[in-house]
VEXNUZA-28927 format. One record per residue: residue in one letter; z negated, y, x negated of N, C-alpha, C in turn. Coordinates in pm, 1 decimal. Atoms other than C-alpha are relative to their C-alpha. Layout:
("a" (Z Y X) (Z Y X) (Z Y X));
...
***
This chain:
("m" (-38.2 -109.9 -60.5) (-10235.9 9257.2 -11335.4) (108.4 -26.9 95.4));
("w" (-136.7 -29.6 -87.4) (-10009.9 9291.7 -11014.2) (88.9 124.5 -37.8));
("v" (-90.4 -111.9 25.8) (-9686.5 9454.0 -11099.8) (55.6 24.4 183.2));
("i" (-42.1 2.2 -136.6) (-9578.7 9573.5 -10744.3) (123.2 101.5 -4.7));
("p" (-111.8 -76.8 -25.6) (-9238.7 9710.8 -10697.3) (-5.1 89.0 124.8));
("a" (9.5 -104.0 -50.9) (-9157.3 10026.7 -10538.6) (110.9 6.5 96.9));
("v" (-122.5 -4.4 -94.5) (-8915.0 10072.5 -10243.7) (-29.3 140.8 54.3));
("d" (5.2 -124.0 -82.2) (-8876.9 10455.5 -10160.9) (123.5 19.2 60.2));
("i" (-89.5 -15.9 -105.9) (-8696.8 10528.0 -9875.7) (44.1 145.8 38.9));
("q" (-36.1 -124.5 -19.4) (-8478.3 10849.5 -9833.7) (131.1 -20.3 93.6));
("s" (-87.5 -4.6 -69.3) (-8253.5 10907.1 -9571.2) (64.0 -144.7 46.9));
("g" (-45.4 132.0 -53.4) (-8216.7 10533.4 -9482.1) (36.0 -63.5 -135.0));
("r" (-57.9 66.7 134.0) (-8148.6 10438.5 -9864.8) (-129.0 -29.0 -92.5));
("a" (72.1 -6.7 82.5) (-8341.9 10319.9 -10112.0) (-20.1 64.3 -139.0));
("v" (-31.2 -103.6 115.9) (-8371.3 10569.8 -10385.4) (-121.9 3.4 -110.1));
("r" (112.1 -44.5 110.2) (-8601.6 10689.0 -10694.7) (41.3 153.6 -22.6));
("l" (-11.9 -175.3 10.4) (-8663.9 11069.8 -10706.8) (-50.8 -0.8 -153.5));
("l" (62.3 -40.2 123.3) (-8714.4 11247.8 -11068.2) (-85.8 98.0 26.4));
("e" (143.8 -80.2 -4.5) (-9073.9 11392.7 -11070.2) (-2.3 39.1 166.3));
("g" (13.6 6.6 -117.4) (-9069.1 11358.6 -10692.5) (73.1 120.1 85.7));
("d" (-68.6 -103.9 -42.8) (-8798.5 11618.3 -10629.4) (117.3 -85.8 114.0));
("p" (-81.1 29.8 -57.3) (-8611.3 11537.1 -10305.0) (169.9 16.4 -18.0));
("n" (-105.6 -46.9 15.1) (-8302.4 11672.0 -10423.7) (78.6 -88.5 -115.0));
("q" (-82.7 92.5 135.1) (-8252.2 11468.0 -10753.5) (-47.2 -125.4 13.3));
("e" (36.3 144.7 -36.1) (-8233.8 11129.7 -10612.1) (92.5 -84.1 -80.5));
("t" (-125.5 73.2 48.1) (-8051.0 10805.1 -10746.5) (-46.7 -130.5 91.6));
("v" (-13.3 107.1 -112.4) (-7944.7 10559.1 -10484.5) (22.5 -129.5 -93.3));
("y" (5.4 121.2 87.6) (-8035.0 10203.1 -10591.3) (50.9 -104.9 109.0));
("y" (-46.4 99.5 -118.0) (-7969.6 10007.7 -10244.0) (46.1 94.4 104.5));
("e" (-19.0 -64.4 -152.0) (-7788.1 10140.4 -9945.8) (-83.8 -32.0 110.2));
("n" (64.6 28.9 -93.4) (-7980.6 9934.1 -9743.4) (-137.5 -43.6 -66.2));
("p" (112.9 32.7 85.1) (-8361.6 9915.6 -9851.4) (-50.0 -141.7 26.2));
("v" (34.9 126.0 0.2) (-8416.5 9577.0 -9682.0) (54.9 -83.6 -101.9));
("e" (10.5 56.4 146.2) (-8218.6 9437.8 -9964.8) (-44.5 16.6 -100.2));
("a" (80.7 -19.9 120.1) (-8411.0 9583.3 -10210.1) (-139.1 -58.7 30.4));
("a" (112.5 64.3 12.2) (-8708.6 9443.1 -10078.4) (-16.3 -146.8 28.1));
("l" (-57.3 115.2 28.2) (-8554.6 9103.4 -10028.3) (26.5 -62.0 -172.6));
("h" (-16.6 41.1 121.5) (-8478.3 9102.3 -10371.0) (-107.9 -1.2 -105.1));
("w" (170.2 2.6 75.1) (-8817.7 9182.0 -10515.4) (-74.4 -143.1 49.0));
("q" (71.7 111.6 -65.9) (-8954.3 8892.0 -10287.4) (71.8 -84.2 -82.9));
("r" (-36.8 127.8 76.1) (-8705.1 8658.5 -10446.8) (-34.8 2.8 -147.2));
("q" (12.1 12.6 185.8) (-8779.1 8766.2 -10804.8) (-166.3 -30.9 -10.8));
("g" (120.2 32.9 13.2) (-9142.1 8685.4 -10724.4) (-133.3 66.5 35.9));
("a" (99.9 -100.6 -29.0) (-9334.9 9028.9 -10612.4) (-84.1 -76.8 87.4));
("r" (124.2 46.8 -82.3) (-9689.5 8946.4 -10454.4) (-22.4 110.0 118.3));
("m" (19.9 -135.8 -123.9) (-9656.8 9292.9 -10257.4) (94.8 78.9 -44.9));
("l" (-109.6 -144.9 11.4) (-9406.1 9585.3 -10213.6) (-105.0 106.0 38.4));
("h" (81.3 -155.6 -20.8) (-9517.8 9954.7 -10209.4) (108.3 81.5 74.8));
("l" (-103.0 -57.8 -86.9) (-9303.3 10096.0 -9916.8) (-24.6 175.7 12.0));
("v" (31.7 -166.2 -1.9) (-9274.0 10508.6 -9953.5) (106.4 53.9 109.9));
("d" (-66.7 -93.7 -71.0) (-9129.2 10702.3 -9676.0) (-14.1 130.6 -35.9));
("l" (-22.1 -148.6 61.2) (-9004.0 11013.8 -9844.9) (30.3 101.8 72.4));
("d" (-19.8 -94.1 -81.1) (-8864.7 11177.6 -9554.9) (-137.5 54.5 71.9));
("a" (143.0 -28.0 -51.3) (-9222.7 11140.4 -9379.7) (-68.5 105.8 -113.8));
("a" (82.0 -68.4 96.9) (-9377.3 11252.9 -9682.5) (31.6 181.1 -36.6));
("t" (-34.2 -129.9 20.9) (-9201.4 11571.3 -9696.6) (14.7 73.3 102.8));
("g" (-22.3 -78.6 -143.3) (-9165.3 11638.4 -9337.9) (151.6 36.7 22.9));
("r" (-162.1 -13.3 -22.8) (-8770.8 11613.6 -9333.8) (45.9 -99.2 103.8));
("g" (-50.1 123.4 -95.1) (-8786.6 11303.9 -9096.7) (-66.7 -100.9 1.3));
("e" (65.7 120.3 23.5) (-8890.4 10958.1 -9082.3) (90.2 -111.9 -44.3));
("n" (-64.5 158.4 34.2) (-8761.3 10589.8 -9181.2) (-73.3 -119.9 103.0));
("r" (73.7 96.7 -38.0) (-8971.4 10405.8 -8935.2) (74.6 -128.4 37.8));
("a" (-105.2 89.2 -39.9) (-8654.5 10198.1 -8836.1) (27.6 -106.3 -100.2));
("v" (-76.6 87.5 118.6) (-8570.1 10089.3 -9162.7) (-148.6 -64.0 -20.1));
("l" (117.4 62.5 39.9) (-8969.1 9995.8 -9228.0) (-16.5 -103.7 71.9));
("r" (-12.0 105.8 -107.4) (-8956.8 9799.3 -8913.0) (96.8 -149.4 -47.3));
("e" (-73.1 106.2 44.5) (-8673.4 9591.0 -9041.9) (-8.1 -48.1 -90.2));
("i" (56.7 78.6 134.5) (-8827.2 9520.6 -9373.0) (-110.4 -76.5 40.8));
("a" (112.5 78.7 -30.2) (-9140.1 9408.1 -9191.5) (59.5 -144.2 50.0));
("r" (-64.7 132.5 -92.3) (-8908.2 9153.4 -8990.9) (66.6 -87.7 -90.8));
("s" (-89.3 54.2 103.2) (-8736.7 9043.7 -9299.6) (-76.1 -62.0 -112.0));
("i" (106.0 84.2 128.7) (-9014.4 8949.4 -9577.4) (-91.4 -71.5 64.1));
("a" (128.3 61.1 0.6) (-9271.9 8732.9 -9591.4) (-112.7 21.8 -92.5));
("i" (70.5 -29.0 99.7) (-9469.6 8882.7 -9881.3) (-77.0 153.3 95.4));
("p" (108.2 -164.8 -54.4) (-9780.2 9183.7 -9793.9) (111.1 124.2 -32.1));
("f" (-39.1 -107.2 48.8) (-9643.6 9510.9 -9812.9) (-116.3 142.2 57.6));
("e" (68.6 -113.8 -45.8) (-9826.8 9877.1 -9792.9) (118.5 130.5 15.3));
("v" (-80.9 -119.3 -38.9) (-9662.7 10187.7 -9659.2) (-89.7 95.5 -27.3));
("g" (32.5 -100.5 12.0) (-9708.0 10522.4 -9742.7) (86.1 125.8 13.5));
("g" (-77.2 -115.4 6.1) (-9574.9 10887.0 -9705.0) (-11.0 58.9 139.5));
("g" (17.5 -78.8 -162.4) (-9670.9 11135.3 -9393.8) (-77.0 -83.2 56.2));
("v" (77.7 27.9 -87.8) (-9930.2 10940.9 -9302.5) (-125.1 72.5 0.2));
("r" (151.2 -83.7 -4.3) (-10195.9 11208.6 -9178.6) (-47.2 1.4 114.5));
("s" (91.6 13.4 -85.5) (-10343.3 11098.3 -8884.2) (1.8 -162.6 21.1));
("v" (67.9 145.6 -63.6) (-10533.9 10768.7 -8725.2) (125.0 -56.3 76.3));
("e" (-83.2 41.6 -79.5) (-10243.2 10758.7 -8485.6) (112.8 -38.8 -112.1));
("a" (-104.6 39.1 86.3) (-9979.5 10724.4 -8763.1) (-39.9 -115.7 -82.6));
("a" (63.9 98.0 81.9) (-10196.3 10508.9 -8970.7) (16.3 -166.0 96.5));
("r" (-14.6 94.9 -112.0) (-10212.9 10282.4 -8663.0) (147.4 -68.3 42.8));
("e" (-119.2 32.6 -58.1) (-9850.4 10278.2 -8577.1) (78.4 -70.5 -145.1));
("v" (-36.2 69.7 95.5) (-9779.2 10175.5 -8958.6) (-52.8 -135.6 -45.0));
("l" (102.3 142.9 -5.3) (-10035.9 9880.7 -8956.7) (76.8 -99.1 122.7));
("a" (-37.8 83.4 -85.2) (-9874.1 9772.3 -8611.9) (148.6 -75.0 -35.4));
("l" (-134.6 64.4 35.0) (-9524.1 9716.4 -8781.3) (-35.1 -99.1 -84.0));
("g" (-10.0 123.2 66.9) (-9683.7 9470.8 -8990.6) (-59.8 32.0 -141.7));
("a" (81.7 -22.7 168.6) (-9821.6 9640.0 -9321.1) (-119.8 -83.4 -4.1));
("s" (131.1 55.1 52.7) (-10099.8 9495.9 -9479.7) (-118.2 149.6 -16.2));
("r" (95.8 -99.7 26.4) (-10225.0 9823.1 -9565.1) (53.3 120.2 8.0));
("v" (-36.2 -140.8 37.4) (-10183.3 10204.7 -9543.5) (-56.3 59.2 -85.9));
("v" (65.3 -66.3 156.5) (-10177.4 10437.5 -9847.8) (18.3 150.9 72.7));
("v" (31.1 -147.2 -25.3) (-10301.3 10795.7 -9753.4) (-2.5 78.7 -104.6));
("g" (21.7 -84.1 106.9) (-10281.2 11083.7 -9974.6) (-34.3 161.0 53.9));
("t" (16.3 -137.4 -31.5) (-10245.0 11437.7 -9852.1) (-141.7 -6.4 110.1));
("v" (111.6 -11.6 -106.7) (-10499.0 11358.6 -9547.9) (-125.1 -16.4 -98.4));
("a" (107.2 7.1 68.9) (-10752.2 11228.1 -9779.6) (-63.6 116.6 -77.6));
("v" (22.8 -139.2 56.7) (-10756.5 11574.9 -9969.8) (-31.3 96.9 54.9));
("k" (24.4 -101.1 -54.1) (-10725.6 11800.6 -9714.1) (-60.8 -38.1 140.2));
("a" (85.6 38.0 -112.9) (-10906.9 11615.6 -9412.4) (-71.6 -126.7 -12.8));
("p" (54.1 110.2 44.7) (-11131.5 11384.5 -9546.3) (-54.4 -92.1 140.3));
("e" (83.0 66.9 -102.8) (-11292.5 11323.0 -9193.5) (127.3 -91.3 67.6));
("v" (-128.8 110.7 -46.8) (-10947.9 11166.8 -9082.2) (19.5 -119.9 -87.9));
("l" (-3.4 143.3 81.7) (-10962.8 10935.3 -9372.6) (-117.5 -101.2 45.5));
("g" (144.9 95.2 -42.0) (-11350.1 10844.5 -9262.2) (53.0 -63.6 136.7));
("r" (-13.9 74.9 -155.6) (-11225.1 10773.5 -8900.5) (104.7 -112.5 -39.6));
("m" (-88.2 115.3 25.9) (-10939.6 10531.2 -9038.5) (-55.2 -105.2 -60.9));
("l" (89.3 94.1 69.1) (-11170.0 10360.7 -9257.3) (-110.7 -59.2 116.2));
("g" (108.1 19.1 -122.0) (-11428.5 10340.8 -8962.3) (96.1 -111.0 101.8));
("e" (-102.3 31.6 -85.5) (-11118.4 10187.2 -8764.1) (73.6 -105.6 -68.1));
("f" (-123.9 135.2 59.7) (-10905.5 9950.3 -9005.1) (-73.3 -39.9 -91.4));
("g" (90.9 57.0 104.9) (-11198.1 9900.1 -9275.9) (73.5 23.0 -144.6));
("a" (-8.7 -42.0 148.6) (-11167.6 9965.5 -9644.0) (125.9 -85.5 -72.1));
("e" (-111.1 80.8 45.5) (-10926.5 9673.9 -9699.9) (134.4 -1.3 85.5));
("r" (-163.1 -17.0 -48.6) (-10628.2 9815.0 -9498.8) (-0.9 163.6 -26.5));
("v" (-30.8 -150.1 -3.7) (-10664.1 10197.5 -9596.6) (-22.6 6.6 -187.1));
("v" (-53.8 12.3 157.8) (-10547.5 10254.0 -9974.3) (2.6 176.5 -30.4));
("v" (-44.7 -147.1 60.7) (-10587.8 10627.5 -10131.9) (61.4 -5.5 -95.3));
("s" (-77.0 -24.9 105.9) (-10328.8 10763.0 -10332.8) (-29.8 168.8 -66.1));
("l" (19.4 -119.5 64.0) (-10431.1 11039.2 -10564.5) (142.3 46.6 -83.6));
("d" (-128.7 -64.0 83.0) (-10102.1 11202.1 -10696.1) (-26.9 120.5 -78.5));
("a" (67.7 -122.1 45.4) (-10166.4 11433.2 -10967.8) (120.9 44.5 -142.1));
("r" (-109.1 -19.8 154.8) (-9965.9 11636.4 -11276.4) (-131.2 -2.8 -85.6));
("g" (108.9 1.8 100.4) (-10212.6 11508.4 -11524.2) (-101.6 -80.9 63.8));
("l" (96.3 14.9 -84.1) (-10547.4 11511.0 -11357.1) (-20.5 104.9 80.0));
("e" (14.9 -80.4 -97.3) (-10486.3 11782.3 -11129.0) (70.2 -62.0 139.5));
("v" (-46.8 83.8 -118.6) (-10444.0 11650.4 -10775.8) (109.1 91.1 83.8));
("v" (-110.5 -51.3 -113.1) (-10099.0 11753.8 -10575.4) (-4.3 -60.8 112.9));
("v" (-8.3 74.0 -106.6) (-10047.7 11709.7 -10219.5) (143.1 57.6 78.5));
("s" (-99.5 -37.5 -52.2) (-9778.2 11747.1 -9945.2) (127.2 -10.5 -65.0));
("g" (-139.0 42.2 87.2) (-9493.5 11539.8 -10128.3) (9.9 75.4 -153.6));
("w" (14.8 -56.3 129.6) (-9623.3 11679.0 -10443.6) (49.9 130.8 -34.1));
("a" (-50.2 -154.7 28.6) (-9541.5 12047.9 -10387.3) (-90.3 63.2 0.2));
("e" (145.2 -96.3 9.0) (-9902.1 12186.3 -10350.2) (-63.6 -48.4 -100.0));
("g" (125.6 33.3 84.3) (-10151.5 12198.0 -10641.0) (-120.7 4.5 90.2));
("t" (121.5 -7.7 -94.1) (-10514.0 12185.4 -10529.7) (-122.8 34.3 -84.9));
("a" (92.3 -17.4 84.5) (-10709.1 12245.5 -10843.9) (-128.9 -72.6 -11.6));
("l" (69.4 115.3 -25.9) (-10897.5 11915.7 -10756.8) (23.7 -94.3 -144.4));
("q" (-30.2 91.2 97.9) (-10937.0 11671.5 -11065.4) (-22.1 -122.2 81.5));
("v" (-0.5 142.3 -50.5) (-10883.7 11300.6 -10999.9) (-144.1 -78.7 -0.2));
("q" (138.8 62.7 17.3) (-11224.6 11195.7 -11144.2) (-89.2 52.8 119.9));
("n" (106.3 -56.9 -111.1) (-11414.6 11409.1 -10904.9) (22.5 -27.8 130.1));
("l" (-54.9 59.5 -119.7) (-11223.0 11327.1 -10632.4) (-6.9 -135.0 70.0));
("s" (7.9 170.8 -14.9) (-11194.7 10953.7 -10679.0) (-135.2 -39.7 29.6));
("l" (135.7 20.5 -34.0) (-11569.0 10974.1 -10684.3) (-53.4 10.5 142.3));
("r" (23.1 -40.5 -135.8) (-11579.6 11159.2 -10344.1) (58.7 -124.9 80.7));
("m" (-53.4 101.7 -84.6) (-11348.3 10867.2 -10194.7) (-77.7 -123.3 -11.6));
("w" (121.0 153.0 36.0) (-11588.1 10582.6 -10344.2) (-90.5 20.6 97.9));
("d" (121.5 -14.5 -68.9) (-11868.2 10766.8 -10183.6) (44.5 -28.6 165.0));
("m" (-25.1 21.3 -133.6) (-11662.6 10747.6 -9828.7) (8.1 -151.7 36.9));
("g" (-21.3 139.2 -64.9) (-11601.5 10380.7 -9838.8) (136.3 -27.0 -77.7));
("v" (-164.7 76.2 57.0) (-11233.0 10350.9 -10029.7) (-32.5 -90.7 -139.3));
("r" (-6.9 67.4 133.5) (-11221.7 10081.5 -10258.6) (120.1 -41.1 -71.4));
("t" (-162.6 16.4 67.2) (-10822.8 10060.5 -10365.1) (23.1 138.7 -31.5));
("l" (-40.0 -152.0 79.2) (-10716.0 10401.6 -10560.5) (149.1 -31.4 -47.5));
("i" (-137.8 -8.8 40.7) (-10356.6 10457.7 -10615.8) (1.1 132.0 -105.3));
("y" (-41.1 -133.2 83.8) (-10294.5 10711.4 -10929.9) (109.2 -20.1 -55.6));
("t" (-103.5 -32.8 36.3) (-9986.0 10851.1 -10975.7) (42.8 122.7 -111.3));
("d" (-17.2 -99.5 100.8) (-9884.0 11075.9 -11272.2) (137.0 83.5 30.5));
("v" (-169.8 -82.0 -19.6) (-9593.8 11316.6 -11115.6) (68.4 32.6 -102.0));
("r" (-84.4 -81.9 94.4) (-9483.0 11464.2 -11421.0) (90.5 -104.5 -73.3));
("r" (-84.8 104.8 49.1) (-9351.3 11133.8 -11531.6) (68.7 -102.6 75.2));
("d" (-32.8 78.4 -108.6) (-9277.1 10973.7 -11195.4) (169.0 11.7 8.2));
("g" (-139.5 28.7 -28.6) (-8900.9 10845.0 -11210.7) (77.8 76.0 -122.2));
("t" (-70.5 -47.3 112.7) (-8833.7 10970.0 -11564.2) (-1.1 -70.7 -125.4));
("l" (-19.8 116.2 117.2) (-8862.7 10637.2 -11774.9) (-76.0 70.9 -123.2));
("a" (62.8 -74.4 136.4) (-9091.5 10870.1 -12016.7) (-100.5 -107.9 -71.7));
("g" (97.0 77.0 21.4) (-9349.6 10616.2 -12021.9) (-124.1 60.4 50.5));
("l" (119.6 2.8 -29.2) (-9705.7 10627.0 -11918.7) (-82.5 104.4 -104.2));
("d" (99.3 -81.5 100.4) (-9955.4 10895.1 -12052.4) (-157.3 -57.6 15.1));
("l" (103.5 106.7 20.6) (-10221.3 10612.0 -12133.1) (-151.1 90.0 4.1));
("e" (133.1 -91.0 16.0) (-10508.3 10871.5 -12227.8) (-11.8 45.0 148.1));
("v" (39.2 -34.6 -146.9) (-10510.8 11016.8 -11896.3) (-22.8 -96.9 91.5));
("v" (29.1 121.6 -104.2) (-10498.4 10677.9 -11707.2) (-130.5 -53.0 -49.9));
("r" (96.4 65.7 31.9) (-10785.4 10583.3 -11916.9) (-137.0 80.8 52.4));
("k" (99.6 -101.8 -62.6) (-10999.6 10907.6 -11796.2) (4.3 -52.7 150.4));
("v" (-8.3 51.3 -149.7) (-10907.3 10757.4 -11441.8) (-86.7 -122.6 -8.7));
("r" (55.1 132.2 3.4) (-11011.2 10418.9 -11519.4) (-147.8 6.0 -34.2));
("a" (148.3 -15.8 54.5) (-11342.3 10537.1 -11695.7) (-81.5 57.1 174.2));
("a" (54.2 -53.8 -113.4) (-11422.0 10733.2 -11350.8) (1.1 -93.5 107.7));
("w" (-10.3 80.2 -129.3) (-11311.9 10502.4 -11080.5) (-61.5 -137.2 -7.5));
("p" (60.9 124.6 8.3) (-11516.8 10182.1 -11004.6) (43.5 -88.5 60.7));
("g" (-61.9 83.8 -88.3) (-11296.7 10013.9 -10766.5) (123.9 -68.8 -65.9));
("f" (-119.1 56.5 18.5) (-10940.2 9844.7 -10758.7) (78.9 114.5 -52.7));
("l" (-65.7 -109.2 37.4) (-10726.1 10065.5 -10957.3) (179.1 -31.8 -9.0));
("i" (-153.2 37.1 -9.0) (-10324.7 10072.7 -10922.9) (55.6 138.2 -64.7));
("a" (-35.4 -142.9 80.6) (-10166.2 10342.4 -11167.5) (185.6 -50.9 -1.7));
("g" (-159.2 -10.1 11.1) (-9789.1 10443.3 -11190.4) (55.9 155.4 -41.8));
("g" (-40.6 -97.9 50.1) (-9567.1 10728.4 -11298.9) (50.7 -12.9 -125.6));
("g" (-55.6 7.9 154.7) (-9324.8 10697.2 -11591.1) (1.7 -143.9 -65.3));
("i" (-19.0 98.0 55.3) (-9360.8 10335.6 -11652.4) (138.9 -36.1 -9.8));
("a" (-127.5 5.6 50.9) (-9080.0 10250.2 -11873.2) (40.8 -168.4 -48.5));
("s" (-10.1 106.4 100.3) (-9136.9 9900.8 -12042.9) (-133.3 -99.8 14.6));
("d" (102.2 72.7 -27.1) (-9349.2 9603.4 -12080.4) (-124.5 37.6 -106.9));
("a" (93.9 -64.5 73.7) (-9542.1 9805.6 -12337.0) (-85.8 90.5 86.1));
("d" (98.5 -76.1 -72.8) (-9675.4 10035.3 -12076.1) (-79.2 -94.0 99.1));
("l" (88.0 99.6 -110.8) (-9763.6 9739.0 -11821.0) (-120.8 -37.8 -91.7));
("e" (98.3 59.8 114.2) (-9955.3 9590.3 -12144.3) (-94.5 114.8 -29.1));
("g" (87.1 -111.3 11.9) (-10135.6 9924.8 -12183.0) (-83.0 12.0 100.4));
("l" (83.3 5.8 -137.7) (-10251.7 9922.6 -11820.9) (-97.8 -117.0 -24.8));
("q" (100.4 124.8 -17.0) (-10380.2 9588.1 -11849.1) (-123.9 0.3 -93.8));
("n" (108.4 12.8 129.4) (-10582.5 9630.4 -12183.6) (-72.8 138.0 45.7));
("l" (67.5 -83.2 -90.4) (-10728.5 9944.0 -11969.7) (-112.3 -66.4 101.3));
("g" (43.5 76.3 -104.2) (-10836.3 9697.1 -11717.9) (39.9 45.2 122.8));
("v" (-50.0 -35.8 -101.9) (-10634.9 9838.5 -11460.1) (75.4 -113.8 86.2));
("e" (-13.3 126.1 -80.7) (-10559.4 9586.9 -11182.5) (139.8 -25.3 47.2));
("g" (-133.2 -11.0 -59.2) (-10223.1 9693.7 -11047.6) (97.0 115.8 -76.9));
("a" (-71.7 -112.0 28.1) (-9913.0 9893.1 -11146.6) (103.5 -17.3 103.3));
("i" (-125.8 -15.2 -84.4) (-9653.8 10037.5 -10928.4) (125.3 59.0 -79.2));
("t" (-90.3 -57.6 56.3) (-9317.1 10076.5 -11060.0) (118.2 -33.9 61.7));
("g" (-111.9 17.3 -97.5) (-8975.0 10123.3 -10945.1) (135.3 24.6 -112.9));
("k" (-134.5 -18.6 83.7) (-8689.0 10275.7 -11191.8) (17.4 -90.7 -93.0));
("a" (-3.5 102.2 123.0) (-8781.0 10038.1 -11472.2) (42.2 -141.8 36.3));
("l" (-74.4 106.9 -30.4) (-8734.9 9753.3 -11259.9) (148.1 -8.8 65.5));
("y" (-157.8 -19.8 -89.3) (-8393.3 9874.0 -11057.4) (55.1 -4.5 -130.2));
("e" (-94.0 -37.9 103.0) (-8274.6 9956.1 -11421.0) (-1.3 -114.8 -95.0));
("g" (32.4 145.3 74.3) (-8366.2 9598.4 -11563.1) (-78.2 20.1 -151.8));
("r" (97.2 -22.3 115.6) (-8627.5 9751.0 -11821.2) (-104.7 -93.9 -8.9));
("i" (104.0 98.5 -34.0) (-8867.4 9520.2 -11666.8) (45.4 -112.6 40.1));
("d" (-45.2 143.6 -59.5) (-8817.7 9167.7 -11595.0) (-132.5 -34.0 120.0));
("l" (116.3 8.3 -87.8) (-9071.4 9140.8 -11281.2) (-16.8 -170.3 -10.8));
("k" (30.6 125.4 -9.2) (-9073.7 8763.6 -11323.2) (-90.8 -42.9 -107.7));
("k" (113.9 -4.8 114.1) (-9262.0 8801.2 -11656.7) (-118.5 22.4 46.6));
("w" (105.4 -63.2 -35.8) (-9528.0 8954.6 -11454.8) (-66.9 -57.4 108.1));
("v" (59.6 104.2 -160.3) (-9592.7 8692.2 -11138.4) (-24.1 -96.6 -54.3));
***
């Protein structure tokens, strides 16, 4: 199973948020490039970069992403506020291996379809963020009444092959995963599944592995030394 470190960027710094609240941040690196280089040195096979300001509509960190791209030698994906084909094209032009889309996949599936047509399924990842199984959008601020299982199958039918599932109730809390919820997502999704949200220990990663989940995105547990990335690469 791939363990993918998250580098979340807000106001030019590498942070982790509590349950996605931009006003409840913990700063781990003043310079996100240092965070990216650290995880590369620890053996990460890929990085998950999120522009939190773009996700919430409060700005963007494109210059920081560009600097990270110039500094590291491993693949990385970028999410946060990518809501048009043009924005996806810009992110990929920075050097990202793939772009991560969430809100647009839910609210404007025709835009997702155009992305898939232009870039291919290997370069477009859909992230379904949810409170349990109810999908939320717009920086996790807006509920949809849509269920992950049903929506994920619609994504599969459109040609999406990699899905990220994040339980926003637990993200940044170190509360541990709700593996029963992840089990339901795994049962519904036939493609490559990456899960996150509340990962606190090796036991959570082992639980995902036992469910047949192919990847895990984790941030706080890595930054605070609760998980040793080298054990998982």
